[in-house]
C-alpha positions as CSV (number, residue, x, y, z in Angstrom):
1,M,29.1,-8.9,64.9
2,K,30.3,-6.6,62.0
3,K,33.9,-6.8,63.1
4,E,33.9,-10.6,63.4
5,L,32.1,-11.1,60.0
6,T,34.5,-8.6,58.4
7,I,37.5,-10.7,59.6
8,V,36.1,-14.1,58.4
9,I,35.1,-12.6,55.0
10,A,38.6,-11.2,54.7
11,L,40.1,-14.6,55.5
12,A,37.9,-16.3,52.9
13,I,39.0,-13.8,50.2
14,A,42.7,-13.9,51.3
15,V,43.0,-17.7,51.0
16,Y,41.2,-18.0,47.6
17,V,42.2,-14.9,45.7
18,N,45.1,-16.8,44.2
19,I,42.8,-19.1,42.3
20,L,41.9,-16.2,39.9
21,G,45.0,-17.0,37.9
22,N,44.2,-20.7,37.5
23,G,42.8,-22.3,34.4
24,F,40.5,-25.2,34.0
25,T,41.2,-28.7,35.3
26,I,39.7,-32.2,35.2
27,D,36.1,-31.9,34.0
28,D,36.0,-28.1,33.7
29,S,36.7,-28.1,30.0
30,T,34.0,-30.8,29.5
31,F,31.3,-28.7,31.1
32,I,32.4,-25.3,30.0
33,G,34.7,-25.5,27.0
34,R,33.3,-28.4,24.9
35,W,29.7,-28.9,26.0
36,Q,27.2,-27.4,23.6
37,G,24.4,-27.5,26.2
38,N,25.5,-24.3,27.8
39,R,25.8,-22.3,24.6
40,T,22.2,-21.3,24.9
41,I,19.7,-21.2,27.7
42,N,17.2,-23.9,26.7
43,L,14.8,-24.2,29.6
44,V,13.3,-27.5,28.3
45,E,16.7,-29.2,28.1
46,I,17.6,-27.8,31.5
47,F,14.5,-29.2,33.0
48,R,15.2,-32.6,31.4
49,G,18.6,-32.6,33.1
50,D,20.9,-32.2,30.1
51,V,24.5,-32.8,31.0
52,P,27.7,-33.6,29.0
53,A,28.2,-37.2,27.7
54,G,29.8,-39.3,30.4
55,H,28.2,-37.4,33.2
56,K,24.7,-38.9,33.2
57,G,23.0,-40.0,36.4
58,V,22.7,-36.6,38.1
59,Y,19.8,-34.1,38.0
60,R,20.8,-30.5,38.8
61,P,18.7,-28.2,36.6
62,I,19.5,-25.0,38.5
63,R,23.2,-25.7,38.2
64,Q,22.7,-26.2,34.5
65,L,20.9,-22.9,34.3
66,L,23.8,-21.2,36.0
67,Y,26.2,-22.8,33.4
68,G,24.1,-21.3,30.6
69,I,23.9,-17.9,32.2
70,Y,27.6,-17.8,32.9
71,Y,28.6,-18.9,29.5
72,Q,26.7,-16.0,28.1
73,L,28.6,-13.7,30.4
74,W,32.1,-15.2,30.4
75,A,32.2,-17.9,27.8
76,D,35.2,-20.1,28.6
77,D,37.1,-17.5,30.6
78,P,38.0,-19.2,34.0
79,V,38.1,-15.9,36.0
80,G,34.3,-15.4,36.1
81,Y,33.7,-19.0,37.3
82,H,36.4,-18.6,40.0
83,V,34.8,-15.4,41.2
84,H,31.5,-17.2,41.5
85,A,33.1,-19.9,43.6
86,I,34.8,-17.4,45.9
87,V,31.5,-15.5,46.3
88,V,29.6,-18.7,47.1
89,H,32.3,-19.6,49.7
90,I,32.1,-16.2,51.3
91,I,28.3,-16.5,51.5
92,S,28.5,-20.0,53.0
93,T,31.0,-18.8,55.6
94,I,28.7,-15.9,56.6
95,F,25.8,-18.4,57.1
96,V,28.1,-20.7,59.1
97,Y,28.8,-17.8,61.4
98,L,25.1,-16.9,61.7
99,I,24.1,-20.5,62.3
100,I,26.7,-21.1,65.0
101,E,25.7,-17.8,66.6
102,Q,22.1,-18.9,66.7
103,I,22.9,-22.2,68.3
104,F,25.6,-21.0,70.7
105,N,24.3,-17.5,71.7
106,L,20.6,-17.7,71.3
107,Q,19.6,-21.3,72.0
108,F,21.4,-21.6,75.3
109,T,21.4,-19.0,78.1
110,I,24.9,-20.0,79.1
111,F,26.3,-18.7,75.8
112,N,26.6,-14.9,75.7
113,S,29.5,-14.4,73.3
114,R,29.9,-14.4,69.6
115,M,33.4,-15.9,70.0
116,G,32.2,-19.4,69.3
117,A,30.6,-18.3,66.0
118,F,33.8,-16.4,65.0
119,I,36.0,-19.4,65.7
120,G,33.8,-21.8,63.7
121,A,33.4,-19.4,60.7
122,A,37.1,-18.6,60.6
123,L,38.0,-22.3,60.5
124,F,35.4,-22.9,57.9
125,A,36.7,-20.1,55.7
126,V,40.2,-21.4,55.6
127,H,40.0,-25.2,56.1
128,P,42.2,-26.8,53.4
129,V,39.8,-29.6,52.7
130,H,37.5,-27.1,51.1
131,T,39.9,-26.3,48.3
132,E,38.5,-28.9,45.9
133,A,35.0,-27.5,46.5
134,V,36.1,-23.9,45.7
135,S,39.2,-24.1,43.4
136,Y,37.8,-26.8,41.1
137,T,35.4,-24.9,38.9
138,V,32.9,-27.7,38.3
139,A,32.8,-28.5,42.1
140,G,32.4,-24.8,42.8
141,M,29.2,-24.8,40.8
142,D,27.8,-27.7,42.9
143,T,28.9,-25.9,46.0
144,T,26.3,-23.2,45.2
145,G,23.6,-25.5,46.3
146,L,25.3,-26.2,49.6
147,G,25.5,-22.5,50.4
148,V,21.8,-22.4,49.8
149,V,21.3,-25.3,52.3
150,L,23.1,-23.3,54.9
151,A,21.0,-20.3,54.2
152,A,17.8,-22.4,54.4
153,F,18.9,-23.9,57.7
154,Y,19.7,-20.4,59.1
155,Y,16.3,-19.0,58.2
156,F,14.6,-22.0,59.7
157,L,16.4,-21.2,63.0
158,R,15.2,-17.6,62.7
159,K,11.6,-19.0,62.2
160,K,11.4,-17.4,58.8
161,F,9.9,-20.5,57.4
162,N,8.7,-19.4,54.0
163,I,12.1,-18.1,53.1
164,S,13.6,-21.4,54.3
165,Y,11.1,-23.5,52.3
166,A,11.9,-21.6,49.1
167,L,15.6,-21.9,49.6
168,A,15.3,-25.6,50.3
169,A,13.5,-26.2,47.0
170,V,16.3,-24.3,45.1
171,A,18.9,-26.3,46.9
172,F,17.3,-29.7,46.0
173,F,17.3,-28.9,42.3
174,T,20.9,-27.6,42.5
175,T,22.8,-30.6,44.0
176,E,22.0,-34.0,45.4
177,M,24.1,-33.2,48.5
178,A,21.3,-30.8,49.5
179,L,18.7,-33.6,49.9
180,T,19.7,-34.3,53.5
181,L,18.4,-30.9,54.6
182,P,15.0,-32.2,56.0
183,I,16.9,-34.9,58.0
184,L,19.3,-32.3,59.4
185,L,16.4,-30.1,60.5
186,V,14.8,-33.0,62.3
187,W,18.1,-33.9,63.9
188,Y,18.4,-30.3,65.2
189,E,15.0,-30.5,66.8
190,L,15.9,-33.8,68.5
191,C,19.3,-32.7,69.7
192,F,18.1,-29.4,71.2
193,G,14.8,-30.5,72.6
194,R,12.6,-28.6,70.2
195,L,10.4,-31.6,69.5
196,T,8.2,-32.6,72.4
197,K,5.1,-34.6,73.0
198,K,3.1,-31.3,73.4
199,N,4.3,-29.6,70.2
200,W,5.0,-32.5,67.8
201,E,1.9,-31.9,65.6
202,T,2.9,-28.2,65.2
203,R,6.5,-29.1,64.4
204,I,5.4,-31.7,61.8
205,K,3.4,-29.0,60.0
206,I,6.4,-26.8,60.0
207,H,8.6,-29.5,58.6
208,A,6.1,-30.9,56.1
209,P,6.9,-28.4,53.2
210,F,10.6,-29.5,53.2
211,W,9.6,-33.1,52.8
212,I,7.0,-32.2,50.1
213,S,9.7,-30.3,48.1
214,L,12.0,-33.3,48.5
215,A,9.2,-35.6,47.3
216,M,8.6,-33.4,44.3
217,Y,12.3,-33.6,43.3
218,V,12.1,-37.4,43.6
219,V,9.0,-37.7,41.5
220,V,10.3,-35.4,38.8
221,R,13.7,-37.0,38.6
222,F,12.9,-40.7,39.0
223,G,9.2,-40.7,38.0
224,F,8.9,-38.3,35.1
225,L,12.5,-38.2,33.8
226,G,13.7,-41.6,34.8
227,I,17.2,-40.5,35.9
228,S,18.3,-43.3,38.2
229,G,21.5,-41.9,39.7
230,V,23.4,-45.2,39.2
231,R,26.8,-44.2,37.7
232,A,28.9,-47.3,38.2
233,E,28.7,-50.9,39.5
234,P,28.7,-51.3,43.3
235,A,32.2,-50.9,44.7
236,G,33.8,-54.4,44.4
237,G,30.7,-55.8,42.6
238,S,28.4,-56.1,45.7
239,A,26.6,-54.1,48.3
240,Y,28.4,-55.9,51.0
241,V,31.8,-54.9,49.7
242,A,30.6,-51.4,49.2
243,F,29.6,-51.3,52.8
244,L,33.0,-52.5,54.0
245,T,34.6,-49.9,51.7
246,M,32.5,-47.1,53.0
247,L,33.5,-47.9,56.6
248,K,37.1,-47.1,55.7
249,V,36.0,-44.1,53.6
250,S,34.0,-42.7,56.6
251,V,37.2,-42.7,58.7
252,K,39.2,-41.3,55.9
253,Y,36.8,-38.3,55.7
254,L,37.4,-37.7,59.5
255,E,41.2,-37.9,58.9
256,L,41.0,-35.3,56.2
257,L,39.1,-32.9,58.5
258,V,41.5,-33.4,61.4
259,Y,44.7,-33.6,59.5
260,P,44.2,-32.0,56.0
261,V,47.8,-32.4,54.7
262,K,47.7,-35.2,52.1
263,L,45.1,-33.6,49.8
264,A,44.3,-35.3,46.5
265,N,41.6,-35.7,44.0
266,N,42.1,-39.5,44.1
267,Q,42.7,-40.4,47.7
268,L,44.2,-43.8,48.5
269,L,42.7,-46.0,51.2
270,S,44.4,-48.7,53.1
271,G,45.1,-51.8,51.1
272,G,46.1,-49.7,48.0
273,I,42.4,-49.0,47.1
274,E,42.0,-45.8,45.1
275,S,39.0,-43.6,45.5
276,F,38.1,-43.8,41.8
277,I,36.5,-47.1,40.8
278,Y,36.8,-46.2,37.2
279,R,35.4,-48.8,34.8
280,G,36.0,-51.5,37.4
281,Y,39.8,-51.4,37.4
282,N,39.8,-51.4,41.2
283,R,37.4,-54.3,41.4
284,D,39.9,-57.0,42.5
285,L,41.3,-55.0,45.4
286,L,37.8,-54.0,46.5
287,A,36.4,-57.5,46.3
288,G,39.2,-58.9,48.3
289,Q,38.1,-57.0,51.5
290,R,36.7,-58.9,54.5
291,L,35.0,-57.8,57.6
292,W,37.8,-59.2,59.8
293,N,40.6,-57.2,57.9
294,W,42.4,-55.1,60.5
295,D,41.7,-51.8,58.7
296,I,38.0,-52.5,58.5
297,V,37.8,-53.6,62.2
298,L,39.7,-50.4,63.2
299,A,37.3,-48.3,61.1
300,L,34.3,-50.0,62.6
301,G,35.7,-49.4,66.1
302,V,36.3,-45.7,65.5
303,L,32.8,-45.2,64.1
304,I,31.1,-47.1,67.0
305,G,33.2,-45.1,69.5
306,I,32.0,-41.8,67.9
307,I,28.4,-43.0,68.1
308,V,28.9,-43.9,71.8
309,V,30.4,-40.5,72.5
310,A,27.5,-38.7,70.7
311,Y,25.0,-40.7,72.8
312,F,26.5,-40.0,76.2
313,L,27.0,-36.3,75.5
314,R,23.5,-35.7,74.1
315,K,22.2,-34.1,77.3
316,K,25.2,-32.3,78.7
317,H,26.8,-31.2,75.4
318,P,24.0,-31.4,72.7
319,G,26.1,-29.2,70.4
320,I,28.7,-32.0,70.1
321,T,26.1,-34.6,69.5
322,F,24.5,-32.4,66.9
323,G,27.8,-31.8,65.2
324,I,28.6,-35.5,65.0
325,G,25.2,-36.3,63.6
326,W,25.3,-33.4,61.1
327,H,28.6,-34.8,59.7
328,F,27.3,-38.3,59.0
329,I,23.9,-37.3,57.9
330,A,25.3,-34.8,55.4
331,L,27.5,-37.5,53.9
332,L,24.6,-39.9,53.2
333,P,24.2,-39.0,49.5
334,V,27.8,-40.1,48.8
335,M,27.8,-43.3,50.9
336,Q,27.3,-45.5,47.8
337,F,23.7,-46.4,48.5
338,I,23.4,-45.4,44.8
339,P,26.7,-46.6,43.2
340,Q,28.9,-43.8,42.0
341,G,32.2,-43.7,40.1
342,A,34.2,-42.7,43.2
343,V,34.0,-43.8,46.8
344,L,35.5,-40.6,48.1
345,N,35.7,-37.0,47.0
346,E,37.2,-34.2,49.1
347,R,34.5,-31.8,47.8
348,S,31.9,-34.0,49.4
349,L,33.1,-32.7,52.8
350,Y,32.0,-29.1,52.2
351,L,28.6,-29.4,53.9
352,P,29.5,-32.3,56.4
353,S,32.5,-30.3,57.6
354,F,30.1,-27.9,59.3
355,G,29.6,-30.5,62.0
356,F,33.3,-30.7,62.7
357,I,33.6,-26.9,62.6
358,L,30.8,-26.6,65.1
359,I,32.4,-29.1,67.5
360,V,35.8,-27.4,67.3
361,G,34.2,-24.0,67.8
362,Y,32.3,-25.3,70.8
363,L,35.4,-26.8,72.4
364,L,37.6,-23.8,71.7
365,W,35.0,-21.4,73.0
366,H,34.9,-23.3,76.3
367,V,38.7,-23.1,76.5
368,Y,38.4,-19.4,75.7
369,R,36.1,-18.8,78.7
370,R,38.7,-20.4,81.1
371,A,42.1,-19.8,79.5
372,R,41.8,-17.0,76.9
373,V,45.5,-16.8,76.0
374,V,45.6,-20.6,75.3
375,A,42.5,-20.5,73.2
376,V,43.7,-17.5,71.1
377,A,47.1,-19.0,70.6
378,A,45.6,-22.3,69.5
379,L,43.2,-20.6,67.1
380,V,45.9,-18.4,65.6
381,L,48.2,-21.4,65.1
382,V,45.5,-23.6,63.5
383,I,44.3,-20.8,61.2
384,G,47.8,-19.9,60.2
385,L,48.6,-23.5,59.3
386,Y,45.3,-23.8,57.4
387,V,45.9,-20.6,55.5
388,I,49.3,-21.8,54.4
389,R,48.0,-25.2,53.3
390,T,45.0,-23.8,51.5
391,V,47.0,-21.2,49.5
392,Y,49.6,-23.8,48.5
393,R,46.9,-26.3,47.5
394,N,45.1,-23.7,45.4
395,A,48.3,-23.4,43.3
396,D,48.0,-27.1,42.4
397,W,44.8,-26.3,40.4
398,K,46.7,-24.2,37.9
399,N,46.1,-26.6,35.0
400,D,45.8,-30.4,34.4
401,I,49.6,-31.1,34.1
402,V,50.4,-29.2,37.3
403,F,47.5,-30.7,39.1
404,W,48.2,-34.4,38.2
405,S,51.9,-33.9,38.7
406,K,51.2,-32.9,42.3
407,E,48.8,-35.8,42.6
408,V,51.4,-38.4,41.8
409,A,53.9,-36.7,44.1
410,V,51.4,-37.1,47.0
411,Y,50.5,-40.7,46.0
412,P,53.2,-42.3,43.9
413,N,51.2,-45.5,43.7
414,S,48.1,-43.8,42.2
415,A,47.4,-45.5,38.9
416,Y,44.6,-43.1,38.2
417,G,46.8,-40.2,38.9
418,Y,49.5,-41.3,36.4
419,Y,46.8,-42.1,33.9
420,S,45.3,-38.6,34.2
421,L,48.7,-37.0,34.0
422,G,49.5,-39.0,30.9
423,N,46.2,-38.0,29.3
424,A,46.8,-34.3,30.1
425,L,50.3,-34.6,28.5
426,R,48.7,-36.3,25.5
427,V,46.3,-33.4,25.1
428,E,49.1,-30.9,25.3
429,Q,51.0,-32.7,22.5
430,K,53.8,-34.2,24.7
431,P,53.6,-37.8,23.6
432,Q,56.8,-39.2,25.1
433,E,56.1,-37.8,28.5
434,A,52.5,-39.0,28.1
435,L,53.6,-42.5,27.3
436,A,55.9,-42.6,30.4
437,A,53.1,-41.7,32.7
438,L,50.6,-44.1,31.0
439,I,53.0,-47.0,31.2
440,K,53.6,-46.2,34.9
441,A,49.8,-46.3,35.4
442,S,49.5,-49.7,33.9
443,Q,52.6,-51.0,35.8
444,I,50.9,-50.0,39.1
445,N,47.7,-51.6,38.0
446,P,47.9,-54.0,35.1
447,R,44.1,-54.2,35.0
448,F,43.8,-50.5,34.2
449,A,42.4,-50.9,30.7
450,V,41.7,-47.2,30.1
451,A,45.4,-46.4,30.6
452,V,46.5,-49.0,28.1
453,A,43.9,-47.8,25.6
454,T,45.2,-44.3,26.0
455,E,48.7,-45.6,25.2
456,G,47.2,-46.7,21.9
457,L,45.9,-43.2,21.2
458,V,49.4,-41.8,21.8
459,Y,51.0,-44.4,19.5
460,E,48.5,-43.5,16.8
461,G,49.4,-39.9,17.1
462,L,53.1,-40.8,16.7
463,G,52.2,-42.9,13.6
464,N,53.2,-46.2,15.2
465,V,50.2,-48.2,14.1
466,G,51.7,-51.5,15.2
467,A,52.2,-50.4,18.8
468,A,48.7,-48.9,18.8
469,I,47.2,-52.2,17.7
470,A,49.1,-54.0,20.3
471,A,47.9,-51.6,23.0
472,Y,44.2,-51.9,21.9
473,E,44.5,-55.7,21.8
474,K,45.9,-55.7,25.3
475,T,43.1,-53.5,26.4
476,L,40.5,-56.0,25.1
477,T,42.3,-58.8,26.8
478,I,41.9,-56.9,30.1
479,D,38.3,-55.8,29.4
480,P,36.6,-57.5,26.4
481,A,33.7,-55.0,26.7
482,F,36.0,-52.0,26.1
483,Y,34.1,-50.8,23.0
484,E,36.3,-47.8,22.2
485,A,39.4,-50.0,21.8
486,A,37.4,-52.4,19.6
487,G,36.3,-49.5,17.4
488,R,39.9,-48.3,17.0
489,L,41.1,-51.8,16.1
490,K,38.5,-52.2,13.4
491,E,39.5,-48.9,11.9
492,L,43.2,-49.7,12.0
493,Y,42.8,-53.3,10.8
494,G,40.6,-51.9,8.0
495,E,43.5,-49.6,6.9
496,K,45.9,-52.6,7.0
497,D,43.3,-55.0,5.5
498,V,43.7,-57.4,8.5
499,P,40.6,-59.0,9.9
500,I,39.7,-58.4,13.5
501,Q,39.2,-61.5,15.6
């Protein structure tokens, strides 16, 4: 086991060591550079769920505590935060190995090799879809809780229940993605025949502390603190449209696991729908979806097919059924039951990807038993391709301008990508380049009020008050409730002594 673990740890380090030279991107500066809440460790504010403005609707006090501790250690130096992310990924990879070993080698008498665990852990260590969860500093802090979930699951398998209970409680208060752990444990019991008519009372007692911890989190968050979790309107304005959208998103997640080539922070779905539903600018495209659209029918067919496969393999190949169920159960927190600002995030696949990894490890291990050369060749090829893609993707996270430039290269029709690139250029005092990107964003999506309003900020910086006023007025035409544009207009009209309508 030491040799296999040494190799997978080396792989995890090798593919992510190049992020140590990266700076902050996207929300990193908000949480680390500008947020005053991490300057001191205020336990009362941490318990209350203090987060930067614009990020309300989450409750992750242990994550916030880590931000405070790390700011005392590293301030706004990115290196320390990147080291944290790499260490968390290494620990997660180790527990992936240990969990698969438990399932493959200890739960079934037919398994007598650690090769399945090695295959799965190696793939987990280098899978390109994990780059956002590791290379993106803010996401890396959230990933901490997912590593704790894997640890809790492992100690449950080892029947060290008290350790598992404690880890589960820590995970719940670190990230909402951890809240599916009690369901995953029940799913394990069902798939591998651990829950029977004779022992169900005993098993319920074993599982009860997980559900009690989950209930405590719910009571504290929703009851005492009143943090609802709603961060946007439902996708397309209704639960029905959100359901249709998430059918396509579910298949997109599978595509990213199987073919992790087109990686992006703002993935595009069929029909030109962007993952970010930022301030409703995607509303028209989302609302125009219908159940009989070809892409939704196809997505529904794929998902039903997977469920059918899982059902029929449940007895002969319970590992495959378990892996399929793990994937979809672990995705539940981001399935828009509580509306969020994005319908898809690559980092949301970090924990669900274990299901995919488990299945691939299971299949390759069976091939290895019958055709060792074929299995080894396939594994080396896949790992080699994954390593190359991961290392190159890590370089995209150098800074905001590099990142968003790569984003629009991958998806030239990404309005949000061009807006974000324009905003990054504006911050770096490159107004002409910023305007070009922002205008491109509003050309792709004329309803993108935020992009038009940001044009106004650039024009103000250039001293072109007339163009700024025109941009803000256009913003309010698109979105009359855009209060920031109204505020800027009042100030500019005040300077020009022109009344606002």
